[in-house]
C-alpha positions in Angstrom: 6.4 -9.3 -18.0 5.4 -7.4 -21.2 6.8 -3.8 -21.6 3.3 -2.1 -21.4 2.5 -3.9 -18.1 6.0 -3.2 -16.8 5.8 0.6 -17.5 2.2 0.7 -16.2 3.3 -0.8 -12.8 6.2 1.6 -12.5 3.8 4.5 -13.1 1.5 3.0 -10.4 4.4 2.9 -8.0 5.1 6.6 -8.5 1.5 7.5 -8.0 1.3 5.4 -4.9 4.2 7.3 -3.5 2.6 10.6 -4.4 -0.6 10.1 -2.5 1.3 9.0 0.6 3.2 12.3 0.5 0.0 14.3 0.1 -1.7 12.8 3.3 1.3 14.1 5.3 0.8 17.7 4.3 -2.4 18.9 5.9 -5.1 16.8 7.6 -5.1 14.4 10.5 -3.9 11.2 8.9 -7.0 9.2 9.7 -9.3 11.9 8.3 -7.1 12.2 5.2 -7.5 8.5 4.5 -11.2 8.8 5.0 -11.4 11.6 2.5 -9.4 9.7 0.0 -11.5 6.5 0.4 -14.8 8.5 0.1 -13.8 9.8 -3.3 -12.5 6.4 -4.3 -15.9 4.9 -3.3 -17.6 7.3 -5.7 -15.2 6.3 -8.4 -16.0 2.7 -7.7 -19.7 3.3 -8.4 -18.8 4.8 -11.7 -16.5 2.0 -12.6 -19.3 -0.6 -11.9 -21.5 1.4 -14.3 -18.9 1.7 -16.9 -17.6 -1.9 -17.1 -19.4 -5.3 -17.3 -20.1 -6.6 -13.8 -17.6 -9.0 -12.2 -18.5 -12.6 -11.5 -20.4 -13.3 -8.2 -17.5 -15.6 -7.2 -15.3 -12.5 -6.8 -17.7 -10.9 -4.2 -16.1 -12.6 -1.2 -12.7 -11.5 -2.3 -13.8 -7.9 -2.6 -15.4 -7.9 0.9 -12.4 -9.5 2.4 -10.2 -6.9 0.6 -12.4 -4.1 2.1 -11.9 -5.4 5.6 -8.1 -5.8 5.1 -7.9 -2.3 3.6 -9.7 -1.0 6.7 -7.0 -2.5 8.9 -4.3 -1.1 6.6 -5.8 2.4 6.8 -6.1 2.3 10.6 -2.5 1.1 11.0 -1.1 3.4 8.4 -2.8 6.4 9.9 -1.3 5.5 13.3 2.1 5.0 11.9 2.2 8.4 10.2 1.0 10.1 13.3 4.4 9.7 15.0 6.7 8.5 12.3 8.4 10.2 9.4 7.1 9.2 5.9 10.6 8.2 4.8 10.9 5.8 7.7 7.4 4.4 8.0 6.8 3.9 4.2 9.8 1.8 3.5 9.2 -0.5 6.5 5.5 -0.9 5.7 6.1 -1.5 2.0 9.3 -3.4 2.3 8.3 -5.9 5.0 5.3 -7.2 3.0 7.4 -9.5 0.7 9.2 -10.9 3.7 5.9 -11.7 5.4 4.5 -13.2 2.2 7.5 -15.5 1.9 7.3 -16.6 5.5 3.6 -17.5 5.0 4.2 -19.5 1.8 7.2 -21.3 3.3 5.6 -22.0 6.7 2.0 -22.9 5.6 2.5 -24.1 2.1 5.9 -25.7 2.6 7.5 -24.0 -0.3 11.3 -24.4 -0.6 13.4 -21.3 -0.2 16.0 -21.0 -3.0 19.4 -19.4 -2.5 18.1 -16.3 -4.2 15.1 -16.2 -1.9 17.2 -16.6 1.1 19.5 -13.8 0.0 16.5 -11.6 -0.7 15.2 -12.2 2.9 18.6 -11.3 4.4 19.0 -8.2 2.3 15.4 -7.0 2.9 15.6 -7.5 6.7 19.0 -5.6 6.7 17.4 -2.7 4.9 14.5 -2.5 7.4 16.8 -2.5 10.3 19.1 0.1 8.8 16.2 2.5 8.6 14.6 1.6 11.9 17.9 1.8 13.9 18.7 5.1 12.4 15.2 6.2 13.3 15.7 5.2 17.0 18.8 7.4 17.2 17.7 10.6 15.6 14.1 10.4 14.5 10.6 9.6 15.9 10.4 5.9 15.4 9.4 4.5 18.8 8.6 0.9 19.4 4.8 1.4 19.0 5.3 3.3 15.7 7.5 0.4 14.4 4.7 -2.1 15.5 2.1 -0.3 13.5 4.4 0.1 10.5 5.1 -3.7 10.5 1.3 -4.3 11.1 0.6 -2.2 8.0 2.9 -4.5 6.0 0.8 -7.5 7.1 -2.3 -6.0 5.7 -0.5 -5.1 2.5 0.7 -8.6 2.0 -2.8 -10.0 2.7 -4.8 -7.7 0.5 -2.4 -8.0 -2.4 -2.8 -11.7 -2.5 -6.6 -11.5 -2.1 -7.0 -8.9 -4.8 -4.7 -10.7 -7.2 -6.9 -13.7 -6.8 -10.1 -11.8 -6.9 -9.2 -9.8 -10.0 -8.5 -13.1 -11.8 -11.7 -14.8 -10.6 -13.8 -11.8 -11.5 -13.3 -11.9 -15.2 -13.5 -8.1 -15.1 -10.6 -6.6 -13.2 -11.7 -3.0 -13.6 -15.2 -3.7 -12.3 -13.7 -5.8 -9.5 -11.5 -2.8 -8.6 -14.5 -0.6 -8.4 -16.2 -3.1 -6.1 -13.1 -3.1 -3.8 -13.2 0.7 -3.7 -16.8 0.7 -2.7 -16.3 -1.7 0.2 -13.2 0.2 1.3 -15.2 3.4 1.5 -18.1 1.8 3.3 -16.1 0.1 5.9 -13.8 3.1 6.6 -16.8 5.5 6.7 -18.6 3.3 9.2 -15.5 3.2 11.3 -15.1 7.0 11.1 -18.7 7.6 12.1 -18.3 5.3 15.1 -15.0 6.7 16.3 -15.4 10.5 15.4 -19.2 11.0 15.3 -21.5 12.4 12.5 -19.5 15.6 12.2 -16.5 13.8 10.8 -17.4 14.6 7.2 -17.7 18.3 7.9 -14.2 18.2 9.3 -12.7 16.9 6.0 -14.8 18.9 3.6 -12.5 22.0 3.4 -9.7 19.7 2.2 -11.6 18.2 -0.7 -9.2 19.4 -3.4 -6.2 17.7 -1.8 -8.4 14.6 -1.1 -9.5 14.4 -4.7 -6.0 14.6 -6.0 -4.8 11.9 -3.6 -7.7 9.7 -4.4 -7.0 10.0 -8.1 -3.4 8.9 -7.5 -4.3 6.2 -5.1 -7.2 4.8 -7.1 -5.3 4.8 -10.4 -2.3 3.2 -8.8 -4.3 0.3 -7.4 -6.5 -0.1 -10.5 -3.3 -0.6 -12.5 -2.0 -3.0 -9.9 -5.1 -5.2 -10.0 -5.2 -5.1 -13.8 -1.5 -6.0 -14.0 -1.9 -9.0 -11.7 -4.3 -10.5 -14.3 -1.6 -10.0 -17.0 1.5 -11.1 -15.1 2.4 -13.1 -12.0 1.2 -11.5 -8.7 4.6 -11.8 -7.2 6.3 -9.9 -10.1 3.8 -7.1 -10.0 4.0 -6.8 -6.2 7.8 -6.7 -6.4 7.8 -4.0 -9.0 5.4 -1.9 -6.9 8.0 -1.7 -4.2 10.1 0.7 -6.3 7.7 3.3 -4.8 10.0 3.3 -1.8 12.6 5.1 -3.7 10.1 7.7 -4.9 9.0 8.3 -1.4 12.5 8.7 -0.1 13.2 11.4 -2.7 9.8 13.2 -2.3 10.0 13.2 1.5 13.4 15.0 1.3 12.3 17.5 -1.4 8.7 18.3 -0.3 8.5 17.4 3.4 12.1 18.4 4.3 12.6 15.2 6.2 16.1 14.0 7.0 17.0 11.4 4.4 20.7 10.6 5.0 22.8 8.5 2.7 22.5 5.6 5.2 18.7 5.8 5.2 18.7 5.9 1.4 21.0 2.9 1.3 18.5 1.1 3.6 15.7 1.8 1.2 17.7 0.5 -1.7 18.4 -2.7 0.3 14.7 -3.1 0.9 13.9 -2.8 -2.8 16.7 -5.1 -3.8 15.6 -7.7 -1.3 12.0 -7.5 -2.3 12.9 -8.0 -6.0 15.1 -11.0 -5.1 12.3 -12.6 -3.0 9.7 -12.2 -5.7 12.0 -13.5 -8.5 13.1 -16.5 -6.5 
């Protein structure tokens, strides 16, 4: 991976961690995600105007991505409602490489190298270090763990879809804008169905926080899709998991969550395992 791409993905990882911290600060988690997606949908329209249109072949990828992101947002909001950021985030982000490897091995019959096997073992160990600590002293019940793992399923799925869609599109920036639009449309329709027409009045007072989080989230994923057209999808996805470390530090500093040395060690194990799996 070339140095500019490497540095860009690291920056994206930090931005991704930042917006996850922001949505824990004020609003109902679902409403916070709705506000972020609404701003990103507007940005998506501007991106389609600013860049050459993507190929028609990429449209099914963008629609599928929008549906997968809807599932991701719903599961993530539910996870954050009862779980600490420094617990939920590492599990949601760290489990995605494990699920991706399981699918490629089970359905595509790819061999697992010694490095890949070691990565699986280390990653799983990190997940259980964090989740078991959570069961003893923090609010990580079985249902929260289910939604955190479910979030990782959606992450693995939309990462693969958007990596492929960005390449097929011929215009990764415009493709990203299209994804943002579908994300906003699907989540807005869901919010109107679940919360009624007054839902947007509820989020309006928090527009400044929403705008900042949307800028971080949008820029992070824009970089990721662009990077996946310049480097292997697996390498970019692995590097993005360094956001776990940023979240662990921010959750301790800003949210005053309990991040013990054991939990930090678990996060490090998740990152190490994810990198090994992706490099295998």
